[in-house]
N, C-alpha and C positions, 0 to 999 in steps of 0.2 A: 383483105379488110381485117382490121384488128378486132378481136372479140371484145364485147362489152362486159366488163367484170363488175360484179357487185361487192367485191372484197375491199372495203376501205381500210385505210391505215389509221390506227387509233394509238394515242399515247396513254399508256396504262399507268395509273397512279398507284402508289404503294398501298393506299387505303381503299382501292376499288377491286372489284372482282371481275376477272376476264370470263366472258360468256362465249361459248362455242355453240353454233347452230348450223343447220343445213337448210338451203333453199334452192329453188329451181330458177335458172336464168335461161334466156334465149340467146343463142349465138348464131348470127347469120353466117352462112357459108356459100360460096359461089356455086352455081349450077354447072353441069358439064358444058353447057353452051356458053357460059360466061356472062349471061345477061340476066338471068333470074336467080333468086336467092332461095335457099332451102333453110327452113327453121329446124334446128336440132336442139332439143332440151338437154341441159347438162346440170349435174348436181354440184353445186358450188358450196364450199365451206365459208361460212360467214363468222366474223368475230365482232364482238361488241363489249362495252364496258357497262357494268351494272353499278349503280350507286352503292356506297358502303352500307353494310347491314347496320341497323341501329344497335347501339350498345345495350347490352342486357342490364337493366337496372334491378338490382336485388332489393328485396324489402329491407327496411331498416333493421329488423331483428337479425337478418342474415348477415348484414354488413358490419355489425358490431361484434367485438370479441367479448368473451365472458370468461370468468373463472381465472385459472392460472395463466391462460394465454394473454388476457388483458393485463395482468400484473407484470408479466415478463415484457410486454410491449411498452408499458409505461415506465418500468424500471429495468433498464438493461445495464450490463456491466460496462457499457461504453460511457455511461454517465458516472461521475465521481460521487460516491455515496448515494447512488440512485435508489437502491433498495431500502425499503423502510426498516427491514430487519437490521441492515448494516448501520443505519442511522440510530436505531434504538440501542445497538451495542456500543455506540460511541457517546453515550450519555456521560456527562461529567460526574466525577466522583469527588467527594470531599476528602482531602488529605488530612492527616493527623497534624494537629498544632502542637509544636514544641514549646512548653512553657519555660524550660530552663535552657533552651538553645542546643540541646543534645538530641541524638537519635536514640530511640528506645525500642525494646522488643515489643512487637505487636503493632508498631506504627505502620500506617498506610502511606507510602511515599512514592516518589518518582526517582528514577536514576537518570541523570542528565549528564551528557558529555558537552561541556560548555564550549562556546566559540572561542577562537584564539587567533592571534596574528599569523602564526605559521599556517593555519588552515586557510586563511585568506590568501596567502602567498602561493601555497601549493595547489589548493583546490578552490578557486574563486567561487564556483557554483554551489559549494556545500560548506560555506563558512558559518552558517547559523548553528544554533544549539540543537542537539539531537537527544532524544529520549529512548531508553530501552523499551521495547514493546514486543508483544506476541505477534508473530507473522501469521496473518489470516489470508488464505487463498479463497477462490470462489467457492470451492467445495465446503470449506468450513463455514462460510457466511450463510449459504443457503441450506446447510444441513441442519436437521432438527436435533441431531445428537451432539454431545459435547466433544471437545477436542480429544484426539487420540494421541497418546504418547508414543514415541518422542515427538515433541512439537518444535518447530523452528522459531527462532527469535530474530529480531531485526532492530534497527534504529530508525525513528521517524522524526520529521522536522516539527511535529506538533508538540508544544510544551504545555498543552492543556491536559489536566488529569482526566483520563477516560478509562474504560475497563481494560483495554489492552495494554496500556503503558503504566499501570499502577501495580506496585508490589507491596507485599507485607513482610516486615522483618521478623524472622522466625528464630526461636531459640533451639539450639541443637545440643547444648551442654547442661540443660536443666535450669537455666536462668529464668527468673520469673518475668511475666509480662509487666512492662512498665519500667524495668531496670534499664539504665543506659548501656549502649554497646560501647565496648572499649577497644582501643587499637590492639591488634593482635589476637582478638577473641573471635572464635568461630561463630558464624551465624548463617542462616538460610534465607533465601529470597523466594517467596511463593506468590503465585498469581492465579486467578481464575480466567483471565483473558476476557472477562465480561460476557462469557458464554454460558457458564454453568456454575454450580456450587463446588465442583471438584477443584481441588488445589493442585497446581503443578509447580515444580521446583526448578529453579535455574541450576543447570549442571554443565559439566564439561569433563573431558577425558583426553588422554594422550591421543594424538592422531596416529592413524594406521593407514594401510593400503585401502581400506574400505570405509574409514571414518575420518573425514576431514571437511573443512569448510569448502563450499561449492566454488566460490570465486577466488579466494586467495590461497586455497589449499593448505591453510594453517589449522591450528587447533580449533575445532568447532565448539560452539556454545548452543545448548538446546534446553528444552524443558522436559523434565522427567516426572513421572507420577508417583515416585516414592523417594523418601529421604534416605540418603546414604552418604558415604564419604565423598562421592562425586558431586554432592550438592552443598558442600561447605565452603564458605568464603571468609575472607578477613579484610578488614579496613586498615590501611597503612597510612602513616603520616606522609604528606606530600614531599617534604624535604628529606631526602635519604640521609643527610648528615645528622638530622634530629630524630630520626625514626626510632632509634633504640631508646632515647631518653623519653619519648612520648608514648612508648608502649605501656599499656595499662590505663591510659587516660581516656576519659569519655570522648566519643566521636562527635564533633560538632556538626550540627545540621546546616545545610545550605552553604557548605564550604568545600573546597576542592580536596579530594582525597584520592588514593589509589586502592582499588579493589582487586585482591589477588585470590586466585583459586588455590585452596589449601593442598589438594592432592598433587597437582602438577606444578605449583609454584609459578604460575604464569598469570599475568595481570589481564583484567578485562579491558578490551580495547575496541575502538571503531577506526579502521583504516581510512574511511571516508572516500576512498577511490574505487570501491566495489559496491555496486548497487544494482537493484532490479526493479522493474515496474510491477506494481500490484494493483489491486482493486482500489487502494487508498492513495496511490501515487508512488513516489520513490521510497524504496525500503533499502537501507544501507546495512551492509554485512557487519555482524558483531562476532568477534573472535576472542580467543585467549592468547595473547602474545605481548611480551614486554618489549616496548620500543625504548631504547636507551640512546641518549645523545652523547656527545664527546666527553661530558663530565660524569658519565655513568648514572645519570638521572633519567627518570621516566619522561617521555615526551607527552605532549598534550593529548595524544591519542589514548593515553591511559588515565586521563583526568576524569573524575566523576564527582558529581554533586548530588547528595541525597536531599531532594527537595521536599519540604514540608509545607503545610497549609499556613495561610495568613490569618492571624486571629482577628485583624481589623477588617478583613474583607471575606465574607462567607463565599466559598467556592473559589477563592483566589489562592495563589501560591506566594511564597516568599521571594521568588525570582521576579515577580511583578511589582514588588514593593521597592520604591526608590530608596537609594542609600543616602542618608543625610550626611552632611559634613560633620566631622568629629566635634567641631566647636559649636554645633547647633545651627550653623548658617548653611543654607543651601548652596550647592555648587555654583549656580548661576549668580546668586547674590554675592558670593565670595569673589567671583571673578570680576563683578562690576565694582566692588569696593577696592580691589587691588588695582 
């Protein structure tokens, strides 16, 4: 005779608890004569399933975050410009307005590498205009201290004047503030990066085994905390055949020029094919390297525009201003008439 077992089969769920217990059961066994039964108690292991334990509900005060934890949860580096400090450091800055159409010492300007047809053909994803800016990492954004020299620079797609992409034209030869800069004249470029009142100066130096650009391995450009021969730059006329004749003339604002480092005689450039991801998006590498075409003229990687403010639009720039037709008729109107 088969013993009667009290051990059932249970399907255990992932959210239930398995319960083990012992109980007594009666198992019949045949007598020696084969006609009567003897009852023998046995200890049998029983299993069962207990319902899931109710979830522990914390009080509202314990479930909410406070202090720095709440700020970090609400504003994380995964969100673009999520932190309020980063947003504050991206406040727009009023650029200097040029009344005579030239660039002057003491002007607050942007340095823009304009878009061009060759950039569209070679690098379709980065065909827009780029502006020179201070490279800010996560540590610099959340730090209460100012930038520490040497600082990195980069190029960003934003053409709106903010703290990190605006520079001041500085005199290095004793020229007075307000005098126009001339082709072939040394000048400096200073910025605070929108972080503090300390001024940093755009600099460069010959590359070495330990000093070079991270991506292209060419001559690097950085920010220094002191003026020296490494922070001197010159503006050159765009056409190399007219460069000698134009030396000494005032530098026009909002026009294409070539900016050359005085000590190394290499031009400021953006290759556009080297970039890295940062807190603010893509940051393109800025170097000192002269790119020459078959006619021994600089390529568009070396083209720069010193952007000034728009007098008719407070907070705007001259690059936002539409270019009227020389005859006074708008381009669209001129096309319709012809």
